[in-house]
C-alpha positions as CSV (number, residue, x, y, z in Angstrom):
1,M,52.4,-167.2,48.7
2,K,53.3,-166.5,52.4
3,K,55.5,-169.6,52.6
4,I,57.6,-168.7,49.5
5,Q,58.1,-165.2,50.8
6,E,59.3,-166.6,54.1
7,V,61.7,-169.0,52.3
8,K,63.1,-166.2,50.2
9,K,63.7,-164.1,53.3
10,I,65.6,-167.0,54.8
11,A,67.6,-167.4,51.6
12,K,68.7,-163.8,51.8
13,K,70.1,-164.3,55.3
14,C,72.7,-166.8,54.1
15,L,76.2,-165.4,53.9
16,K,77.1,-167.8,51.1
17,C,80.3,-168.8,52.9
18,K,83.2,-170.1,50.8
19,N,83.7,-172.8,53.4
20,P,80.1,-173.5,54.5
21,L,80.0,-175.1,58.0
22,C,76.3,-175.9,57.5
23,V,77.2,-178.3,54.6
24,K,79.9,-180.0,56.8
25,G,77.4,-180.2,59.6
26,C,74.8,-181.9,57.4
27,P,75.2,-185.7,57.3
28,L,74.0,-185.7,53.8
29,N,76.2,-182.7,52.8
30,N,73.3,-180.8,51.2
31,P,74.6,-178.0,49.1
32,I,72.8,-175.4,51.2
33,P,74.3,-172.1,50.0
34,E,73.8,-173.2,46.3
35,I,70.2,-174.0,47.0
36,L,69.6,-170.7,48.9
37,T,71.2,-168.7,46.1
38,L,68.9,-170.3,43.5
39,I,65.9,-169.5,45.7
40,E,67.0,-165.9,46.2
41,N,67.1,-165.6,42.4
42,D,63.6,-167.2,42.0
43,N,65.0,-170.5,40.6
44,I,62.8,-172.6,42.8
45,I,62.6,-175.6,40.5
46,E,66.3,-175.8,40.0
47,A,66.8,-175.5,43.8
48,C,64.4,-178.5,44.2
49,N,66.3,-180.5,41.6
50,I,69.6,-180.0,43.3
51,L,68.2,-180.9,46.7
52,F,66.4,-184.0,45.4
53,K,69.5,-185.1,43.5
54,N,71.4,-185.2,46.8
55,T,68.7,-186.6,49.1
56,N,65.6,-188.8,48.9
57,V,64.4,-187.9,52.4
58,P,64.0,-184.1,52.5
59,Y,60.7,-184.1,54.3
60,I,61.8,-186.6,56.9
61,C,65.1,-184.8,57.6
62,S,63.6,-181.3,57.6
63,N,61.2,-182.4,60.4
64,L,63.3,-185.0,62.3
65,C,66.9,-183.9,62.1
66,D,68.5,-182.5,65.2
67,K,68.9,-179.0,63.7
68,E,71.1,-177.9,66.6
69,K,73.7,-180.5,65.7
70,S,73.5,-180.3,62.0
71,C,73.0,-177.4,59.5
72,Y,71.3,-174.8,61.8
73,G,73.7,-175.3,64.8
74,N,76.8,-175.2,62.5
75,C,75.8,-172.0,60.7
76,V,78.3,-169.2,61.4
77,L,75.4,-166.9,62.3
78,S,74.5,-169.2,65.2
79,K,77.1,-167.4,67.3
80,K,74.9,-164.3,67.0
81,Q,71.7,-166.5,67.6
82,D,70.6,-165.6,64.1
83,A,71.4,-168.9,62.3
84,V,69.8,-169.7,58.9
85,P,66.9,-172.1,59.4
86,F,67.5,-174.2,56.3
87,Y,65.2,-176.9,57.7
88,I,62.2,-174.6,56.9
89,V,63.4,-174.2,53.4
90,E,63.9,-178.0,53.0
91,E,60.4,-178.6,54.3
92,Y,59.0,-176.2,51.7
93,L,61.0,-177.7,48.9
94,S,59.8,-181.2,50.0
95,S,56.3,-180.3,48.9
96,F,57.6,-180.7,45.3
97,Y,59.0,-184.2,46.0
98,N,56.8,-186.9,44.6
99,E,56.6,-189.7,42.1
100,D,56.3,-187.3,39.2
101,K,60.0,-186.6,39.6
102,F,61.0,-190.2,38.9
103,E,61.2,-192.2,35.7
104,K,62.4,-195.8,35.6
105,P,65.5,-196.0,33.4
106,L,66.4,-198.9,31.1
107,T,67.4,-202.0,33.0
108,N,71.0,-202.8,33.5
109,N,70.0,-206.5,33.7
110,K,71.1,-206.7,37.3
111,N,68.9,-207.7,40.2
112,A,69.1,-206.3,43.7
113,V,67.4,-207.0,47.0
114,V,67.2,-204.7,49.9
115,I,66.4,-206.2,53.3
116,G,64.6,-203.6,55.4
117,S,62.4,-200.7,54.4
118,G,63.3,-197.9,56.8
119,V,64.8,-194.7,55.5
120,A,68.1,-196.4,54.6
121,G,66.4,-199.2,52.8
122,I,64.0,-196.9,50.9
123,N,66.9,-194.6,49.9
124,A,69.0,-197.6,48.7
125,S,66.1,-199.0,46.7
126,I,65.4,-195.7,45.0
127,M,69.1,-195.2,44.2
128,L,69.5,-198.7,42.8
129,A,66.3,-198.4,40.7
130,L,67.5,-195.1,39.2
131,E,70.7,-196.9,38.2
132,G,68.7,-199.5,36.2
133,F,68.6,-202.3,38.8
134,N,65.6,-204.5,39.1
135,V,64.9,-204.0,42.8
136,T,63.1,-206.0,45.4
137,I,62.6,-204.6,48.9
138,V,61.8,-207.0,51.7
139,D,60.4,-206.1,55.2
140,K,58.9,-208.1,58.0
141,E,56.2,-205.5,58.7
142,N,53.0,-204.9,56.8
143,R,54.1,-201.5,55.5
144,I,57.3,-199.8,54.5
145,G,58.9,-197.1,56.7
146,G,60.7,-198.8,59.5
147,V,60.4,-196.8,62.8
148,V,58.5,-194.1,61.0
149,N,55.7,-196.6,60.4
150,N,56.2,-198.8,63.5
151,S,57.0,-196.7,66.5
152,L,57.4,-192.9,65.7
153,P,54.4,-191.2,67.4
154,K,52.0,-189.4,65.1
155,F,52.2,-186.4,67.4
156,R,55.9,-186.1,66.5
157,F,55.7,-186.9,62.8
158,D,53.0,-187.3,60.2
159,D,53.7,-190.7,58.7
160,S,51.5,-190.1,55.7
161,I,54.8,-189.2,53.9
162,L,55.1,-193.0,53.5
163,N,52.3,-192.8,50.9
164,I,54.6,-190.7,48.7
165,Y,57.4,-193.3,49.0
166,E,55.0,-196.1,48.2
167,R,54.1,-194.3,45.0
168,I,57.7,-193.6,44.2
169,L,58.7,-197.2,44.6
170,N,55.8,-198.2,42.5
171,K,56.7,-195.7,39.8
172,L,60.3,-197.2,39.7
173,N,58.8,-200.8,39.5
174,V,60.4,-201.8,42.8
175,N,58.9,-205.1,44.0
176,V,57.8,-204.7,47.6
177,L,57.5,-207.9,49.7
178,L,55.9,-207.3,53.1
179,N,55.3,-209.6,56.0
180,K,58.5,-211.4,55.1
181,E,61.2,-211.8,57.7
182,F,64.8,-212.5,56.8
183,G,66.0,-215.6,58.5
184,I,62.5,-217.0,58.8
185,D,60.5,-216.5,55.6
186,I,63.5,-215.7,53.5
187,S,66.8,-217.5,53.9
188,F,70.3,-216.5,53.1
189,E,70.4,-219.0,50.3
190,D,67.3,-217.2,48.8
191,L,69.5,-214.1,48.4
192,L,72.1,-215.8,46.2
193,K,69.8,-215.5,43.1
194,Y,70.4,-211.7,43.2
195,D,73.4,-209.8,42.0
196,V,73.3,-207.4,44.9
197,C,72.0,-207.6,48.5
198,I,71.9,-204.7,50.9
199,F,71.1,-205.4,54.5
200,A,69.3,-202.3,56.0
201,M,67.3,-203.9,58.9
202,G,68.1,-201.2,61.4
203,T,68.5,-201.8,65.1
204,M,66.0,-204.4,66.2
205,E,67.1,-205.4,69.7
206,S,66.6,-203.1,72.6
207,K,69.3,-202.7,75.3
208,L,68.0,-203.3,78.9
209,N,69.2,-202.5,82.4
210,F,66.7,-204.9,83.9
211,E,65.2,-208.1,82.9
212,K,61.9,-207.6,81.1
213,S,58.8,-208.4,83.2
214,E,55.3,-207.3,83.7
215,Y,56.6,-204.0,85.2
216,V,59.8,-203.6,83.2
217,I,58.8,-202.7,79.6
218,D,60.8,-201.9,76.4
219,A,60.1,-198.4,75.1
220,I,59.7,-199.6,71.5
221,E,57.1,-202.0,72.6
222,I,55.1,-199.1,74.3
223,L,55.4,-196.9,71.2
224,S,54.5,-199.7,68.8
225,D,51.4,-200.7,70.8
226,Y,50.3,-197.1,71.2
227,K,50.6,-196.5,67.4
228,K,48.5,-199.6,66.8
229,G,45.8,-198.5,69.2
230,I,46.7,-201.2,71.7
231,S,46.0,-200.2,75.4
232,I,49.2,-199.3,77.4
233,I,49.9,-198.0,80.8
234,N,47.4,-195.6,82.3
235,D,47.2,-193.5,85.5
236,K,50.5,-194.9,86.9
237,K,53.9,-193.6,88.2
238,V,56.3,-194.4,85.5
239,I,60.1,-194.1,85.3
240,V,61.6,-193.9,81.8
241,T,65.4,-194.6,81.7
242,G,67.4,-193.0,78.9
243,G,68.2,-189.7,77.4
244,G,67.6,-190.1,73.7
245,N,64.7,-189.1,71.4
246,V,63.1,-192.5,72.0
247,A,63.0,-191.7,75.7
248,M,61.4,-188.4,74.9
249,D,58.9,-190.0,72.6
250,V,57.8,-192.7,75.0
251,A,57.6,-190.2,77.9
252,R,55.4,-187.9,75.9
253,T,53.3,-190.9,74.9
254,L,52.8,-192.0,78.5
255,I,51.9,-188.4,79.5
256,R,49.0,-188.7,77.0
257,C,47.8,-191.7,78.9
258,N,47.5,-189.7,82.1
259,N,50.7,-191.2,83.7
260,N,53.0,-189.4,86.1
261,V,56.3,-189.7,84.1
262,T,59.9,-189.1,85.2
263,I,62.8,-189.5,82.9
264,V,65.9,-190.6,84.8
265,Y,69.2,-190.2,82.9
266,R,72.7,-191.1,84.0
267,R,74.2,-187.9,82.5
268,D,72.7,-184.4,82.5
269,L,70.5,-183.1,79.8
270,E,73.3,-181.0,78.3
271,N,75.0,-184.3,77.5
272,A,71.9,-186.2,76.4
273,P,71.7,-187.5,72.9
274,S,68.2,-186.2,72.5
275,S,67.7,-182.9,70.7
276,K,67.0,-179.8,72.9
277,H,63.8,-179.3,71.0
278,E,62.5,-182.7,72.0
279,I,63.6,-182.3,75.6
280,N,61.8,-178.9,75.8
281,L,58.6,-180.4,74.3
282,A,58.7,-183.1,76.9
283,K,59.1,-180.6,79.7
284,D,56.3,-178.4,78.4
285,E,54.0,-181.5,78.4
286,G,54.7,-182.3,82.0
287,V,57.5,-184.8,81.9
288,K,59.8,-184.5,84.9
289,F,63.6,-185.1,84.7
290,L,66.1,-186.5,87.2
291,E,69.6,-186.0,85.9
292,C,72.8,-187.8,86.8
293,Y,71.3,-191.0,88.3
294,S,72.2,-194.5,87.1
295,P,69.8,-197.5,87.5
296,V,70.8,-200.1,90.0
297,S,67.9,-202.4,91.0
298,L,64.2,-202.8,91.4
299,N,62.4,-203.1,94.7
300,T,59.3,-205.3,94.9
301,E,56.9,-206.5,97.5
302,E,54.8,-209.7,96.8
303,D,55.8,-209.4,93.1
304,V,54.6,-205.8,92.9
305,L,57.0,-203.1,91.9
306,K,57.3,-200.4,94.6
307,S,60.4,-198.4,93.7
308,A,63.6,-198.4,91.7
309,T,67.1,-197.7,93.2
310,F,69.4,-195.3,91.4
311,E,73.0,-194.3,92.1
312,K,74.0,-190.7,91.9
313,T,76.7,-190.0,89.2
314,I,79.1,-187.1,88.6
315,L,80.3,-186.1,85.1
316,V,83.9,-185.7,84.1
317,N,85.5,-184.7,80.8
318,D,86.1,-187.5,78.3
319,P,89.0,-186.9,75.9
320,T,87.6,-189.5,73.5
321,S,84.1,-188.0,73.2
322,S,82.3,-184.6,72.9
323,R,80.1,-185.8,75.7
324,K,81.1,-186.0,79.3
325,K,81.3,-189.5,80.9
326,F,79.7,-190.4,84.2
327,E,81.3,-191.8,87.3
328,K,79.3,-193.5,90.1
329,T,79.4,-191.9,93.6
330,G,78.1,-194.6,96.0
331,I,75.1,-192.4,96.9
332,F,71.8,-194.2,96.3
333,E,68.2,-193.1,96.1
334,N,64.9,-195.0,95.8
335,I,62.2,-193.6,93.5
336,E,58.6,-194.8,93.8
337,C,57.2,-196.2,90.6
338,D,54.7,-198.7,89.3
339,Y,56.5,-199.3,86.0
340,V,60.0,-198.8,84.5
341,V,60.2,-198.2,80.8
342,E,63.6,-198.8,79.3
343,A,64.8,-196.5,76.5
344,I,68.6,-196.8,76.5
345,G,69.1,-197.7,72.9
346,Q,69.0,-200.6,70.4
347,N,71.4,-202.9,68.8
348,A,71.4,-204.7,65.5
349,N,71.1,-208.5,65.4
350,Y,74.0,-209.9,63.4
351,K,73.9,-213.5,64.5
352,Y,72.4,-215.1,61.4
353,I,74.5,-213.1,59.0
354,K,77.7,-213.8,60.9
355,E,77.0,-217.5,60.6
356,K,76.7,-217.1,56.8
357,L,79.1,-214.3,56.0
358,P,81.7,-214.0,58.8
359,E,84.0,-212.1,56.5
360,M,81.5,-209.3,56.5
361,F,82.6,-208.3,60.0
362,N,85.8,-206.9,61.5
363,Q,87.6,-208.3,64.4
364,D,85.5,-206.2,66.8
365,G,82.3,-207.8,65.4
366,W,81.1,-204.7,63.5
367,P,80.1,-204.8,59.7
368,I,82.8,-203.5,57.4
369,N,82.0,-200.7,54.9
370,E,82.9,-202.8,51.9
371,C,81.1,-205.2,49.6
372,V,81.6,-208.9,50.3
373,K,81.1,-211.5,47.6
374,C,79.5,-214.9,48.1
375,E,79.1,-217.0,45.0
376,N,77.9,-214.3,42.5
377,T,76.2,-212.0,44.9
378,L,77.6,-208.7,46.4
379,F,76.6,-208.1,50.0
380,I,76.9,-204.9,52.0
381,C,75.3,-203.5,55.2
382,A,73.7,-200.0,55.2
383,G,72.3,-197.4,57.6
384,D,71.7,-198.2,61.2
385,F,72.3,-201.9,60.6
386,N,75.9,-200.9,60.1
387,L,76.2,-197.8,62.3
388,G,74.1,-198.7,65.3
389,A,71.2,-196.5,66.2
390,S,71.8,-193.1,64.7
391,S,69.8,-190.4,63.0
392,F,67.6,-190.5,59.9
393,A,70.1,-188.3,58.0
394,K,73.1,-190.4,59.1
395,A,71.4,-193.6,58.2
396,T,70.5,-192.2,54.7
397,A,74.0,-190.9,54.1
398,H,75.4,-194.3,55.0
399,S,73.1,-196.0,52.6
400,K,74.2,-193.6,49.8
401,N,77.7,-194.6,50.4
402,A,76.8,-198.3,50.4
403,V,75.1,-198.0,47.0
404,R,78.2,-196.1,45.7
405,E,80.3,-199.0,46.9
406,V,78.0,-201.4,45.1
407,L,78.3,-199.4,41.9
408,K,82.0,-199.4,42.2
409,N,82.2,-203.2,42.5
410,I,79.3,-204.5,40.4
411,W,81.0,-204.3,37.0
412,E,84.3,-205.7,38.1
């Protein structure tokens, strides 16, 4: 009862703008004023229906979206520091999102396969199933969920939400094949028996400043091991390079293992890709920050890491970006450490697909946003596998557009 009263109070704050910036700021373009108007008029179920019609990841987005860069930060009332916290409303409405909302329609006699079961793959599978496709979803891991299952720390997000998605996929008769890796267990030729294939494998290869070694570790490896209960670094001085949410996640994880942790980032925190909320949580938990330093080299003695060398940077305006770019200064500093954990981003691995479908990529080597046909199968890339590492909402929005592209082409 208390929660619904809070939600109704939030709904009344909304100005119901004719040109709602909150909607434009949301990667999924959730019809926020319409939803809030329905809640204000006690039409909770209708508000749920409209939200769920637009998004399949309401609980994930309400908890993991960078609200300062999406709906909340774009609200006109944010200038008065009184923005409408729609993420609280979305989280409340998410409690109504479950398999009971879904019914498998009559088949359209088309078969689709989705490679990857992160948020983009799950969303694409649900959308295709609701359009009557017979859907198979394939993932190399032992459970659906992508990073939510593999590496997102439980202290940041409760991954029991995946239980709901497992039930939804089951309700829609989606065939889920786990522990099957594309390019190893499943070949490109295996995909040609389907009418549609959506690649949604996410970003699988981490970027590194330094060559991996016993004292240079990939952040995703740390997060994955920690989530599996595998022992990681304890009671050491650790430098984490990077300024995104993965850097914050791994730093907070390492703090929980009694390490002395410093995040070193080549820009300042104002220009970091991580959300302010995640940065503040890391600070509150004891993570130290060194801003405007770029990694240069590692210093070892008898194969033992003693320190890392960083070069001081300065920030200058970049006319091509909302973020400032950094320039090196020639000023260096050595920072003592036992380990360096790299969290500077991930790339997708396109090598195998480029060999089989070169026409799927533009001259710069990036996937196009259109369907490509091979024999009788339509292929398209979706989510982070197309975009590069982004946000859950952006990956989902991109997968929506990929499915729409499929629907536009499938009957031609």
